[in-house]
SEKENU-61721 format. One record per residue (C-alpha): x, z, y; residue in one letter. Coordinates in steps of 0.2 Angstrom, whole numbers, padded with zeros to 4 digits, always signed. Example, Ala and Ser with C-alpha at 12.3 -4.5 7.8 and 13.67 -1.06 7.14 Angstrom:
+0062+0039-0022A+0068+0036-0005S
END
This chain:
+0620+0197+0302X+0602+0191+0300X+0599+0173+0303X+0583+0169+0315X+0574+0154+0319X+0570+0148+0336X+0553+0152+0335X+0557+0172+0333X+0554+0186+0347X+0565+0201+0346X+0558+0216+0354X+0567+0232+0358X+0559+0248+0362X+0569+0265+0363X+0568+0282+0368X+0548+0285+0369X+0553+0303+0362X+0537+0305+0354X+0532+0322+0348X+0537+0339+0350X+0531+0358+0350X+0516+0363+0363X+0526+0363+0379X+0539+0352+0373X+0533+0335+0368X+0538+0323+0384X+0528+0308+0378X+0514+0303+0390X+0509+0285+0387X+0504+0282+0370X+0491+0270+0378X+0504+0259+0386X+0515+0259+0372X+0500+0256+0359X+0495+0240+0371X+0514+0233+0369X+0511+0234+0350X+0494+0227+0349X+0500+0213+0361X+0515+0208+0348X+0503+0210+0333X+0491+0197+0342X+0507+0185+0346X+0509+0170+0335X+0525+0167+0326X+0538+0180+0320X+0542+0195+0328X+0556+0207+0325X+0552+0224+0332X+0567+0236+0335X+0564+0253+0337X+0581+0256+0345X+0584+0275+0345X+0575+0291+0349X+0557+0284+0344X+0553+0301+0339X+0559+0317+0345X+0564+0328+0331X+0573+0340+0340X+0558+0345+0350X+0550+0352+0334X+0554+0370+0328X+0547+0375+0310X+0538+0364+0299X+0524+0369+0286X+0528+0366+0267X+0523+0349+0261X+0525+0341+0279X+0542+0334+0289X+0543+0331+0308X+0538+0312+0304X+0521+0316+0298X+0517+0331+0308X+0520+0318+0324X+0510+0303+0317X+0495+0315+0311X+0492+0321+0329X+0475+0317+0335X+0483+0309+0353X+0493+0297+0342X+0483+0293+0327X+0478+0277+0334X+0495+0272+0342X+0503+0272+0324X+0488+0263+0318X+0491+0249+0329X+0510+0250+0324X+0505+0249+0306X+0493+0234+0309X+0507+0224+0320X+0520+0227+0304X+0506+0221+0290X+0504+0204+0301X+0512+0189+0295X+0530+0186+0301X+0531+0204+0309X+0545+0217+0305X+0549+0233+0312X+0568+0240+0310X+0572+0259+0314X+0588+0263+0322X+0594+0281+0325X+0598+0290+0340X+0603+0308+0342X+0586+0315+0343X+0578+0307+0327X+0595+0307+0317X+0586+0318+0305X+0577+0301+0299X+0594+0297+0290X+0599+0313+0283X+0580+0318+0278X+0574+0306+0266X+0558+0313+0266X+0556+0306+0282X+0560+0288+0279X+0549+0290+0264X+0535+0295+0276X+0537+0280+0288X+0538+0268+0274X+0523+0274+0264X+0512+0274+0279X+0518+0256+0282X+0526+0259+0299X+0546+0253+0296X+0552+0240+0286X+0571+0243+0287X+0582+0260+0293X+0598+0252+0299X+0613+0260+0311X+0614+0244+0320X+0604+0228+0324X+0615+0211+0321X+0606+0195+0322X+0608+0176+0326X+0595+0165+0335X+0595+0146+0333X+0596+0140+0351X+0598+0122+0354X+0610+0118+0339X+0621+0132+0340X+0619+0150+0336X+0618+0165+0348X+0624+0183+0342X+0612+0199+0347X+0619+0215+0344X+0611+0232+0346X+0612+0251+0344X+0606+0265+0351X+0619+0268+0363X+0623+0290+0361X+0639+0285+0352X+0646+0281+0371X+0641+0298+0375X+0654+0311+0368X+0642+0325+0371X+0628+0316+0360X+0639+0306+0347X+0635+0310+0330X+0650+0307+0317X+0640+0307+0300X+0621+0302+0302X+0619+0309+0282X+0627+0327+0287X+0613+0338+0293X+0626+0350+0298X+0635+0336+0312X+0627+0342+0327X+0634+0337+0344X+0633+0346+0360X+0618+0338+0366X+0609+0344+0350X+0611+0362+0354X+0606+0360+0372X+0588+0354+0366X+0587+0364+0350X+0593+0380+0359X+0591+0376+0377X+0576+0366+0384X+0564+0367+0368X+0566+0387+0370X+0564+0386+0388X+0551+0373+0390X+0535+0383+0382X+0537+0397+0397X+0528+0385+0408X+0527+0390+0425X+0537+0404+0429X+0535+0404+0448X+0525+0392+0460X+0531+0376+0459X+0544+0378+0446X+0535+0374+0429X+0548+0374+0414X+0539+0363+0404X+0543+0349+0415X+0564+0353+0412X+0565+0339+0400X+0560+0327+0414X+0573+0330+0425X+0584+0314+0427X+0599+0313+0424X+0599+0330+0413X+0614+0335+0424X+0602+0339+0438X+0593+0352+0431X+0602+0366+0441X+0599+0355+0457X+0580+0353+0451X+0579+0372+0449X+0588+0376+0464X+0578+0364+0474X+0561+0371+0468X+0566+0388+0473X+0572+0381+0490X+0557+0372+0495X+0546+0386+0489X+0555+0399+0499X+0555+0386+0513X+0535+0384+0511X+0532+0402+0511X+0541+0405+0527X+0532+0393+0536X+0515+0399+0529X+0519+0417+0532X+0531+0419+0546X+0531+0402+0557X+0512+0398+0557X+0507+0415+0562X+0519+0417+0575X+0515+0401+0584X+0497+0406+0582X+0501+0423+0589X+0511+0415+0604X+0497+0402+0607X+0485+0418+0608X+0498+0427+0618X+0498+0413+0630X+0480+0409+0633X+0477+0429+0636X+0489+0430+0648X+0482+0414+0657X+0465+0422+0659X+0473+0439+0665X+0483+0429+0677X+0468+0421+0683X+0457+0435+0684X+0468+0446+0695X+0471+0431+0706X+0489+0426+0702X+0496+0410+0699X+0498+0404+0680X+0496+0389+0670X+0497+0389+0649X+0514+0382+0648X+0524+0389+0661X+0514+0406+0665X+0521+0422+0671X+0525+0434+0658X+0520+0451+0670X+0503+0453+0664X+0508+0456+0647X+0525+0461+0647X+0527+0470+0631X+0519+0458+0620X+0531+0445+0629X+0546+0454+0624X+0539+0458+0607X+0537+0439+0603X+0554+0437+0609X+0562+0449+0599X+0553+0442+0584X+0560+0423+0588X+0577+0430+0590X+0577+0440+0574X+0570+0424+0564X+0584+0413+0571X+0596+0425+0566X+0589+0427+0549X+0588+0407+0547X+0606+0405+0554X+0612+0418+0541X+0601+0410+0528X+0610+0392+0533X+0627+0398+0533X+0624+0405+0515X+0617+0390+0510X+0631+0379+0516X+0643+0390+0507X+0634+0389+0491X+0633+0371+0492X+0652+0368+0495X+0655+0380+0480X+0644+0371+0469X+0651+0354+0474X+0669+0361+0471X+0664+0368+0454X+0658+0352+0449X+0671+0342+0454X+0682+0354+0444X+0672+0351+0428X+0665+0333+0429X+0674+0319+0421X+0683+0309+0432X+0683+0324+0445X+0667+0318+0453X+0653+0328+0455X+0641+0313+0454X+0646+0308+0437X+0634+0298+0430X+0631+0297+0409X+0624+0278+0412X+0637+0272+0422X+0649+0279+0410X+0641+0271+0395X+0640+0254+0405X+0658+0256+0407X+0663+0259+0390X+0651+0244+0383X+0658+0233+0395X+0676+0237+0388X+0669+0234+0371X+0664+0217+0376X+0680+0215+0383X+0687+0215+0366X+0695+0233+0368X+0687+0240+0351X+0673+0236+0338X+0656+0246+0343X+0654+0262+0336X+0641+0260+0323X+0649+0243+0317X+0668+0243+0321X+0670+0228+0310X+0660+0218+0321X+0669+0206+0334X+0660+0211+0349X+0668+0196+0360X+0657+0186+0349X+0641+0194+0355X+0630+0184+0368X+0618+0201+0372X+0622+0218+0369X+0607+0230+0368X+0607+0249+0371X+0597+0264+0375X+0601+0283+0376X+0604+0284+0395X+0583+0282+0400X+0590+0269+0414X+0585+0252+0411X+0596+0238+0417X+0602+0220+0415X+0618+0214+0419X+0628+0198+0415X+0645+0199+0412X+0659+0189+0405X+0668+0189+0390X+0687+0189+0387X+0688+0169+0386X+0676+0167+0402X+0660+0166+0390X+0643+0172+0396X+0637+0186+0390X+0621+0199+0394X+0623+0219+0394X+0604+0225+0393X+0597+0243+0392X+0580+0245+0386X+0577+0260+0397X+0564+0272+0389X+0546+0276+0387X+0544+0292+0398X+0541+0299+0415X+0556+0305+0425X+0558+0318+0437X+0570+0307+0449X+0579+0315+0463X+0578+0307+0481X+0587+0312+0496X+0575+0321+0510X+0578+0320+0528X+0587+0333+0537X+0599+0334+0523X+0592+0347+0512X+0592+0349+0495X+0587+0334+0485X+0569+0333+0480X+0563+0327+0463X+0548+0316+0461X+0538+0309+0446X+0539+0292+0442X+0535+0283+0426X+0549+0273+0417X+0540+0263+0403X+0552+0248+0399X+0556+0235+0384X+0567+0222+0381X+0563+0203+0374X+0576+0191+0367X+0571+0174+0361X+0574+0154+0362X+0568+0144+0375X+0573+0126+0378X+0587+0127+0368X+0594+0143+0378X+0593+0160+0375X+0582+0171+0385X+0584+0190+0388X+0571+0198+0398X+0567+0216+0403X+0549+0221+0406X+0541+0236+0414X+0523+0244+0412X+0520+0250+0430X+0509+0266+0429X+0507+0278+0443X+0513+0296+0441X+0505+0312+0450X+0515+0322+0461X+0517+0342+0462X+0526+0342+0479X+0524+0355+0491X+0519+0351+0509X+0537+0355+0514X+0543+0342+0503X+0530+0329+0506X+0536+0332+0524X+0554+0330+0524X+0553+0315+0510X+0540+0303+0521X+0547+0286+0518X+0558+0291+0506X+0548+0293+0490X+0546+0278+0479X+0529+0269+0481X+0517+0271+0465X+0510+0257+0457X+0492+0254+0455X+0482+0261+0439X+0477+0244+0435X+0495+0237+0436X+0499+0224+0421X+0517+0223+0414X+0529+0214+0422X+0546+0206+0422X+0558+0215+0432X+0575+0205+0427X+0580+0191+0417X+0594+0180+0410X+0596+0164+0401X+0612+0159+0392X
END
């Protein structure tokens, strides 16, 4: 356990997922992360910067040239050179340290010693560790802070031996053999860009995302090529029928005129409408049957028998059980978690701060550092259609420090507007449901905090 003074700021950043082959790199916010590193470098006093797992994304990188490794390839990319220069400047400042924890996407940083050598030689990292355990001086007593990435709470992404390159969990193969090979195909149909597949949150929603893109793309085509032309044709028909009726001395109005003047056209339009209603009815029944079958299948295969299984909620429940004294944390089983005042994790990409109680009524804070990524998050549209996936940047980090004899835990956000690629139909049925976008000049802001 590292013993820190009351003037130390501890900052946790995780899940930036920097790096990847063309079409596979999901990191889009180097300027925002650079600004955070610059602020910490300019700060007076000591700072512990914890890169709490999945800082790099080595799973998104395929072949590596001789003499290179996945870390050096990423660091040398032109769009990231300045970011890593600022990180190096931070580490070189007095009282500043960088500790690198492994995640499931950068587990290679532990079994590949060349990566550790690269990060040390470039002046980016001081120490590599499985977990971070420190105590801070607060008002004459010491408060304990523990952090690990969090993938060990997720069975599909748990790594048994970080020094074994063959120890690859299911999630490893989902990325290496799945999304990394799919993403470079790009846009395979209007509205379905496979390079966005890694942005879908949560990943279990990928089938719903694909189905949604096809559904609303089809709905848009139906509206553009069938409904709109039909309405235009009907409007023209009513105007012509009105003109003919008035010219022959009949009584007619644009809305309720007689169909005698153009009876065959009227019948053709009526048949077309009836046919479209029949097609829509069949399609609607088919959609309801498929949705019911999908939900039934998900209930059968999902943990707990629910199709709405949330890896983030499952992770929180496991950590809460650990804080209650159920077992030691996976990365340090010898540590007594009931002594932890703050438990920090990442992995789920869902930032959160929860105040809870220990087994004897003591206060504790469970905080998730979130991520530094853009997400495609599902929202429920009007009319109960398939979910609509809207783009949103989630750029968050955690700060822990002593303040006036107490321990302060803060969750910070870097607001950033995200462009949307929604169809007109999606925009129409999601009015009032889409999350608001922050202005481009928004400053970092505090979104949650706790004081112990």
